[in-house]
Every structure is written in C-alpha cells, then in structure tokens.
N, C-alpha and C positions, 0 to 999 in steps of 0.2 A: 504494500500500500504506500503510495507516495505522500510525502509530507506536504501540507498546504501552507507554506509560508511565503511571505512576500520576497524573501531573499533567496529562495531555491532557484536552481537553474531552470530556464524555460525548457519545455519539452518533457518534463516529468510529471505531468498532471497539474502543473501550476501555471499561472499567468506571469509574464515578465514583469519586472519591477516597474517599468514605465507605465504599464497599463493600470496598475493599482494606484500610482501617483496621479495619473490622469483621471481615474475614477474619483479619487479623493478631491481633486481640484473641482471636478464637475459637481460633486456633492456640496462642497463649500459654496460654490457659486449659486446653486439652487437654494441653500439655506439662507444666503444673504438676500437673494431676491424675495424669498418668502418673508423674511423679516421686514424688508422695505414695504412690500405690498400689504402686509398685516398692519403695519403702522399707519399707512395711508388709509386703510379700511376703517381703522378706529377713528380717524380724523374726519371722515365724511359726514355730511349733513344728513339728517333723517330722510329728507326727500330723495337724495341720491341713493341711500340704502334701500328705500322702498323701490326705486327704479330697478335695482339689480336683484330684488327679492330677498333681502337680508334684513333682519330686525336689528335694532341697536344692541340688544342683548347678545345676539349671535356674533355681531361685529366685535364687541368687547371680549367675548370668549375666544374668538379667533386671534385677537391681538395678544392675549395672554399666553397663547401656546408657545412652546419653545421653538426657536428658529430651525432646529434640526428635526423637528417633528413634521415631516413632509407628507405623511399619509393623511388622507382625508379623515375627519372625525367619523366615528360610527353613526349611522343614521338609525334613529329609532323609528320603528314602524308606526304609521299613523293609526290613531284609534278609530275604529269603525263605529259609525252611528248604529244604534240598536235598530233592528228590523221592526217596522211598524206592525202593530197587531190591530185587529178589528176592522171597522169599516174603511179606515184610511189606507189599508194595505193594498187595495186594488188600485187606488190612485197613485200610490208610490210605485207600484209595479209598472203602471202605464208610463210614469215619468222615467223610470229606469230604462224601459224599452225604447222610448223616444230618444233618450240620450245615447243609447247604444247604436241605434239606427243612424242618428246624426253623425256620430264618430265614424262609423263605417263608411257612410256616404262621403264625408269630407276627406277621409283618408284615401278613398278611391279617386276623388277629384285631384288631390295633390299628386297622386301617382301618375295621372294623365297629363300633368303640366309639362311643357317643354322647357328647355334651358332659358329661353328668353323670358318666359312668364315667371320662372323661379327667380331670375335676376330682378325682375320687376318688383316682386314682393319681398325681396331681400333674404331669400332662403337659398342655401347651397344645395347642390344635388344630394350630398350625403345626408343633410338634415331632412330633406324631403323623403329620401328613401327610408331613413330611420323611422320617420313618422308614419309613412305608408305601410310599413311592415309590422306596426304595432297591432295587436288584437283589439277588437272593439271594446272589450271590457277594461282595458288599461287606459289610464288617463294620459 
C-alpha cells in the first residue's frame, strides 16, 4: 500500500507536491472570496436581501460562518401544511389539481421556446431545460 503524503515521489499513488500546493492556493482563494462576499451580504439593505430571496437573519448567519466553511449550510425540509378535512377538502383538491395542470402546461411551453425567445425573457437554455424536466408536483 502506498503512503499518501505530500512529499512522496509522484507515480506511487500520490499526487506531486505542486498539485497539492496549487490545491491549497485555490482553497485559500475560495475562502477569501467567501469571506468578502459574506461580509458584503451582511452589509446589504433589507430591500436588496429581499430581491435575492434572503432574510436578514439568514444574511447574519451566513456572515458569521467561518471563511473556510465553503459547503452550503444544510437545508431543513419545509413543513407541510396539514391536509384539509371535511367539506373544504374537495376545494383544496381542485386547487391542487389546477396548480399541477398549470405547472405542467407552462413547463411544456418553456420546453417549446427557441433560443431567441429564451434570450428575450432572460433565461438560459440550461435553466429552461432544468425547469422543463421538473415533474408537475415539484415547485
């Protein structure tokens, strides 16, 4: 079994020393960029935070994270609303079906748009493809 050290000779199951230094430099650059962007996020006005879909609390929490913590924070699953019971259940089911039908229809429409129309509405081809491939039950 080969030793996995940074100083081992290349070709014996390890990477050369230069590659690990380059990886370390890349990591330091990413940590510095994360630190700067988190600091700027904490200084944003509430209106700007709303525009990007972040609450002030989330911005403060992001700013407090360590610069070397580059993984995204874990996402808590959204709490589901309780299913309606009684006479309102039929109306809720109708609303859910209309929503699902509208999602399916609009996603098919997005899939049919050409490059010019996508550019017109400001969506890249990859974003349109991603949205069109979502199932109707997913937001």
